[in-house]
N, C-alpha and C positions, 0 to 999 in steps of 0.2 A: 504493500500500500504506500502511496506517495506520502512524503512528509508534509505536514500541514503546519504552517506558522500561525501563531495566535497573537494578535496585536491589541493593544489598548487604544483608546480613542486618540487620534492624532491631535496634538495641541500646537504644533509649530509647522512652518513651511517645510522644514527638513523632514519631519515625521510624515507630512502629507505626501511628499515626494517618495518617501520610503514605501508608503502604501501603493502608490502608482507603480513603482518598480516591482513590488511583490505581485500585483495583479498581472502585469505584463509578463513577469517571469513564470507565473503559474500557467498562463495561456500558452506561452512558448513551450513549456514542458508538455502540456496536453497535446499540442500539435505535433510533437515528436512521437506521440503514441497513437494518434487517431486523426482522421480527416476533419476538416473544418465543420462539416455537417454534424459531427458528434460532440462538438464542444458546447456544453450547456452553461448557462449562467449559474445554476445551482452548484455544479461541480467546480466551476471556476472559483466561486466564492469559498467553497469548502477548502480548496487547495491553497487559496490565498490567506486563509485563516480569518476571513471577514464575513459578516452577515451580508446577504445579497443587497440589502438596502444601503450598506456602507460601500459596497463596490460601485453602486449607482451614484454615489456622491462624487466619484472620481471619473467615471465614464457613464455616459447616458444609457448605454445598452451594451449587450454582448458584441454587437456588430461594431460599435465604436472602438472597443478594445482591439478587435481583430483588424480594423482599418489602421490603427496606430502600429500594430505589429507589421502589417503589410508595408507601411511607409518605412519602418525601420529595416525590414528585410530587404526592401528595394535599395535603400541607400548602401547597405552592406554589400549587396550584390554588385552595384555599380562600381564601388571601390575596388572590389576584387576583379571585376570584369575588365577593367582597364589593363591590369597586369596580365590577365589571361589572354587578351587579344594581342598585346605586345609580343607575347611568346608564340602565339598561334599564327599570326599573319606576317608574312615577309613583305615589307614595304617595297622591295625592289622587284617582286614577282609580277608577271603579266596580270592584267585585270581578271581574266577568268580564274587564274589560280588564287588570287587574293579573295575573289568572291567565294570560292569554295572553302578557303581557309577561314574566312569570316563566318560563314554558315556553320562550319564544324566547331569553331570556337564558341559561338553563341549557344549552339545546341548542347555542347558538353558542359558549359558553365551553368546553363539552366537546369540540366538534368542533375547536377550536383546539389541543387537546392530545392528539394521536394516541397518544403513548407512554403517557399515563395510561390512555386507553381500552383500549389493548392489554393493559396490565398488569392492569386490572380484569377484562378478559375471561378472563385466564388464572389469576386468583387462586385460585378454589375448585377448579378442575379440575386445575391444574398446580402452582402455586407453594406450595400448602399440603400437597402430597403427599410431599415429600422433605425434611422438616424435623423437628426434635425437638419433643416436646410443649412445651418451654420457649419455643422460638422461635415455634411456632404460637400459643401463648397470648399472647405479647408482641404479635404483630401483630394478633391478634383484638381485643385491648384497644385497640390503635391504631385499628382499623377502627371499633369502637363509638364511640370518641371523635370520629372523623372524621365518621361519620354523624350523631352528635348535633350537631356544629358545622354540618353542612349543613342539618339540620332547623331550627336557630336562624336561619340565613340565610333559609330559605324562610318562616319565620314572621314575620321582619321585613317581608317583602314582603306576606304575607297573614296578618295577625294574627288573622283569623277562625279560623285553624287552632288546635286545641288542641296542647299540647306533645307528647302521645303520638302524635297523628295526624301532626304534623310529622315526628317521628322515623320513623314507619312509612313515610311518603311518601318521605323521604330515602333510606331503605333500599331501597325499591322502585325509585327512580330509579337507584341504583347497580346493582342487579341487572339492570334492563332495559338499562342501558348495556353491561354485560358480555355480556348475551345478544345484543344487537343488533349490536355492533361487528363480530364475525367475518362476519356476513351482509352487511355493507356494504363488505367488503374482498375482492372477488372475485379468484380466481386468474387467471393468464394464460389457462388453458384456458377458464374461464368467460367471460372477456372476449371471447375468440375466438368462443365459442358465441353470445353475445349479438349480436355483430356479424354472424355468419352467419345467425342466425334472429331477426329483429325481434320475432317472436311471443313470445320469451322475455324481452323487455325489461321486462314487468310484474313479473318476479321480481327485477329489479335494484333494490335499495333505496338511497336516499340517506340517509346517517346523520343529517345535521342535520335534514332534513325529517321523517324518521320518528321520531326521538327527541323532537323538539318536539311532534309530535302525540300520542305516547304519554304524555309528561309532562302535556300539557294535559288529556287524558282522565283520568289518575290524579289530578290536582288536583281536577277536577270531581267525581270519584267520592268522594274523601276528604272534600270539603266537604259533599257530599250526605249521607254517612254521619254526619258531625259534626252536621249540622242535625237529624238524627233523634234 
């Protein structure tokens, strides 16, 4: 059973920040064990050692907690991605090779962060549905800034891309990550069905392989449109 911290009432800004960190830490630990859909406010409160009403003093909903985690995970990913792409992409290589290297680097980096992919897949359909307009606007601004940063990283690898095209490409990569991720995480029932009927195996997608190919095609299409 997970350790549960028990807190007294927060009486200072430092103590309030400690509560916030405890809530976010508990949510992070839960996402290491289960998908976003299984994270409940009751269990989150228990693990954070706070009453549910107290959790809601710091975050207006479960979704607001997860949106903050998404923003944090996104920033961590971008910091690492810059290093990953520097190692993966040869700036002196011809454009087709750089495109393939960029697609492979992005796919590998995303696949190494399942929590980020799961949160991205839940963002529009779940996480943005139970928050106030103020919280929604805050995290939409953070999303725009994050996509712009991803666009700049892709443009560093492929300077042939225009700024607007790089931004649109980055947004499409994020949307495709969110759409593809659930399809590559089969349930126990589906795994059993695949094992029982090998003819169904063609429907089982590998995330890294598929997102790499999708990104490669999107880069090629964006470059072709740019050339026109």
